[in-house]
N, C-alpha and C positions, 0 to 999 in steps of 0.2 A: 359458377352459380347457374342453376337451371332457370331458363327464361320462359315464362309462361306465354301461351299463345294469346294474341289480342282477343279481348272479349268486348261485347257491346257495352256502352256506357250504362244502360239500365240494369245490366247484370254485374257491374263492377262494384262489388261490395266494399273493397278496399278504398276506392276513390270516394264513395259517398261517406264512408267512415271518417276518412281524413278531412273531407270538406266540412262535415258537421263538427268535427273536433275543433277546427280552427275558425270556422265562420258561422256556426249554427246558433250560438247563443243570442245574437241580436234578434233573431226571429222569435225566440222565447220571450225576450224582453218586450218586443212589440205586442205579442199576444197577451202578455201579462198587463201591459199598460192599457190595452183595449178593453180587456175583460175586468180589470180591477182585481184580479185574483192574486193570491199570495205568490210573490216571485220566488220565495224559498221553495215552495212545493214544486212548482214548474221546473225550477232549476235542478232540483234533486232528480226529478223524473228524467229530465234531459241528460244529465250526467250519467245516469244509469243506462239510458238508451245508447249513448255514445260508447260507454265501456262495453256494453253487450255487443254492439256492432263491430267494434275493434277486436273483441275476443273472437267473434265468429270469423272475421277476416284472418286472424291468426290460425284458427283451427282448420280453415279451408285452404291454407297455403301449404306448400310442400315442406317449408321450414328446414331447408338443408343447411344446418349449422349457421344460420344467419347471425348468431351472436358473435361470430368471428369478425363481422363487419363493423363492430362498434369501435369506440375510442376509449382507451384506458383513462385518459385525462378527464374526459367527460364523466366517466363513472366516478372517479375520485371527487370531482367537483360536486356532482349531485349528492354523493354520499356524505361529504362534509357538510353541505348546506342542510340536507335533511336531518343530520345529526344535531346541528345547531338549532334548527327549527323545532325539532322534537324536544330538546332540552328546555327551550323557552315555553313550548306548549305544556310540558310536564309541570312547569312552574306557574302556568296560567298567566304568562306575561302578555299584556296587550291582546292583539288579535292572533297570537301564535297558534292557539288550538284550532281556530277556524282556518288559518293559513295552512296548517299541516294537513287537515282533511281536504282542503281544496287542491293543494299541490299533489296529493296522492291520487285523487279522483279525476282531476282535470288535466294533469300533466304526466305524472309518472306512469300510471297504469296504461292510459292510451298510448303514450310514447313507446312503452315496452311492446305492446301488442302490434302496433303499426310497424315499428322498426324491425321486429322479428319476422315480418311478412312483406318486406319491401320488394321481394321478387314479383309482387302483384302490381308494382308501380307502372302506370301508363300516363305519360305527361298529358296527352290529349284528354283522356278520360277524367283525370284529376282536374284539369282546367275546366272541363264542362261541368263537373260536379260543383266546383267552387263558384263558377259563374252562375249556375242555376240558383244556388243558395244566396249568393250575393245579390243577384238581380231581384229575387223575391224580397230581400231586405230593403234595398234602395227603392224599389217600386212601392213597397209598403210605406216607407217614410215619406216619400214625395206625395203619395196618395193621401196620407193622413194630413200632410201640411196643407193641401189644397181642398180637402173636404171639410175643413174647419173643425176637425176632431179636437175634443178637449184633452185628448191624450198628448197632444203636441204642445210644448211650451217653449218659451224663449227666456234666456237670462237677461241681466241688465246690460249685456254687451251684444244683444241680438243674436246669440248663438242658439240654434235649435237643439232641443233635447226632449227625451221622454222621461216619464217618471222612473222607469227602470233602465234607462239607457242614456249615458252622458254624451256630450258632444264629441269627446275623443273617440269613444267606441263607434259612434255613428260615422265619423270621418274615416276611421280605419276600415269600416265595412265598405265604404265607397272605394277606398284605395285598393282593397283586396279584389273587388269586382273589376276595377280597371286593369289590374295586373292579369287576371284571368282572361279578360277581353283581349288584351294585347297578345297573350299566348295563343289564343284561338284565331285571331285575325291574320296571323302570320302564315297560316296554312289555307289552301283552297277550301272554300265553303260554298254551299248552295245559297242562292239569293235570299231565301227566307231566313236562313241562319245568319247571313251577314246583316240582315235588317235587325234581327233579334239582338245580335252582338252590338250593333251600333246604338240601338235603343237603350240597352243596358249600360253602355258606356256613357251616354248622355245623362241618364238618371244617376249614375254613380258620381260623375263629375259635379252635377248639381247638388247632390247630397253632401259632398265634401264642402261645397260653398255654403250650404245652409248650416252645416255643423260648425264651420269656421274655426276648426281646431288646429292649433299650430303644429302639433306633432305629425299628423298625417300629411299636411302640406309640405313640411320639410322632408318627410320620408319620400314623398312623390318627387320632389326636386332631386333628392339623392339618387333615386332610381333612374331619372332622366339623365343625370350627369354621369353616373357610374357605368351604366350598362353599355353605352357606346364605346367605352374603353375596353370591353371584354370580348372583343372579336365577334360582334354580331354581323348580320348582313351589311354590306356596304351602304345600301340605301337607308337602312335603319340608323346607321351612324350619322349619315348626312342629315336626315330629317331631325334626329335628336339635337344635333348641334345647331341647326337652323332654328329649331324651336327655342333653344336657350338664347340664341342671338336675338330672336324676336322679343322674348321676355325682357332681356336686358335693355333693348331699345325702348320698349314701352315704359319700363321703370325710369329710364333716363330722360324721357321726353314728356311724361304725363305726371299729373299730381296724383300719386298713388296713396296719399295719406289715409283717405277713407277705407280703402281696401286693406292697407297694412294694419289699421286700427281694428278692423273686423277680425283679422286673423291673429291679432296680438303680436304683430311683428315690428311695431314701432316702439319708440321710447316713451310715447305719451300714455296717458291713462293712469289710473290709481289702482290700489289693491282691491278696491270695491268692484272693479269691472274686469280685472284680469288676475291671473294667478302667479304672475312672475315674482312678485315680492315674497309671497308665501313659499314658493318653491326655492328661492334663494335662501330663505331662512332655514328651510328644511335641510338643504344641502350643507349649509354652514354648521348646523347642529350635528348632522351626521358625521361631518369631518372632525368635529371636536370629540365626539364619542369614539371614533376610530383612534384618535391620538391617545385615548386612555389605555388602549390595549392594541398597539399597532400590529403585533404578531398574529394574534388569533381573532381580533375584532371584538367589538362590544356585545353584539347580539343582533337578532333579526328584527327587533321591534324598536322603532324610533319614537320616543316620547313626543306627544302633542301632534305629530304628523303621520304616524304609522310607518311611513317609508319616505325616502328622500326624493323620489321621482327621477332618479338617475341610476342606471344599472351599475356603472363602475363605482360610483360613490357607495352604493348599497353593498356591493361585494366587499369593499374595504370595511364598511361598518359591520357587516355580518361575520366575515371570516378573516379579516385582516390581510396582511401581506401574504400569508400562507394561501389563502383562498385566491388572491389575485395571481400568485405565482402558478397555481394549478390552472387557472382560467386562461392564462396567456397561450399555452399550447392548444387549447380548445379554439381560441380565437384564430390562431394561425391555421388550424385545420379547416375552420369555416371559410376563411379567406381563400385558401387554396382550392377548397371544394367549389366555391362560387366560380373561380377562374376555370376549373376543370369542366364544369357543366356548361358554362358560357362558351368555352372553346368548342363544344360539341353542339352549339346552337340550341341548348336546352335552357329556357329562360324562366320557367315558372318558379322553381325553387330558389335560384339566385335572387330574383326580384322579391319574392316573399320574405326571404331572409334579410334582405336589405331593409324592407319595410319594418320588419319586427325589430331589428337592431336599432334603427334610427328612432322608432317609436319608443323603445325602452329607455332612451335618454331623456324623455319628456314626461313619462307617466308609467304607472304600474309598479307593483312590487314583484320581486323575483318569484315569490310563491304564487302570485296571481297571473303570471305571464305565460299562460298555457300556449297561446299562439306561438310565442318565441321558442319555447322549448320543444314543442312538437315539430316545428319546421326545421330547427337546427338539428335535432336528432335524426330526422328522416334525411336531411341533406348529408350528414356524415355517413350514415349507413348506406345510402344510395351510392354515393361517390366511391366508398370503399368496395362495395359490391361490383360496381362497373369496372373499377381498376383490377379487381381480382379476376373478373371474367376476361378482360382484355389480356391480362398476363397469361392466363391459362390457354386462351386462344393462340397467343403468340408461341407458347411452348409447344402446342400441338402442331403448329405449322413447322416449327424448327425440327420436331421429332420426325415429321414426314419427310422433310428435306434431307435430313442427315443420312438415312438409308439410301436415298437416291444418289446422294453424293458419293457414298462408299461404293455403290454398284457401278457408277460411272468410272471410278478409279480402278475397280477390279477389271472392268472391260478393257481398259487400256493395257 
């Protein structure tokens, strides 16, 4: 694979396209909430902008047979799901028509353009782009909170949200910013940049606290626990485990009930102030529908709840055992890809993938999980491209060494 020369962040169209595709919508929601404008119009304009930027990234790349770096099981899975979603949309079942359009415009098309131009990937540039967009988002949310803006609201469990942005999305915006911050702080930076990263980190952590969403908090915990196990720097591993030990000590010695209640991690509360009961009911109904047709699944629309708020249960409901059997090799590929990149001390994609997968166990439909599918697709393509490049480099070394070996033998 051809490796592009490093380019400055302000000229890296691929990095900004990727960052906007996975982290840009909260900015649109903030603007919509502030102006009171129609979120649908702004969202359409934003999706068109993202597709346009991703398309330009594809056109400006060298595109040296990048399709070879895909995964056949991922193609099968997406194809089967889109077929099922298309059939439901054709029958106008539930939100299937909307889901089909959203899946195509927010996931499938951007994924295709970005994946076929992954030679443009630069971890540092992508991290800066994600951080910049995330920092604007969390700074906007914190600023609105303390400016007394009427755009900011709280629900009956004191979770912050905007008219166009729910607490879960706000929490994930904070976590994405934290991941980008961690990626950047691992490399030497100028003092002013270190201060900017530190400020963004504080704002992101505070935004997660204000949102008090369970999914992002659990995803953050999984990132902290998982990544020290994947060959990072020694000090990173030590600091990670010390942090975990400190959290365990605090939980063991202090009354954490108010904090647990805020993040809906305790067994107290009612369905009026948390969504646990409703989600359990959705998962139960989804499981019952799966049992009606275990082989191919019931369909993509869950009556009463739209979707079961759990990725694996939704796969069984949508595509049955066939869909799950196709997804298992994809899951294995993702796990080995995370290990591969972490072994090379590349942290951004492994941590973003962990965030997306853990978050998908708490909220979001398959058709609406653009963050998940974009990150997973780029992870698979990037890992396959790097492995192909390593293999070809190894072959070139061996080809050079073999004639030298023959010449030495002839000299004897």
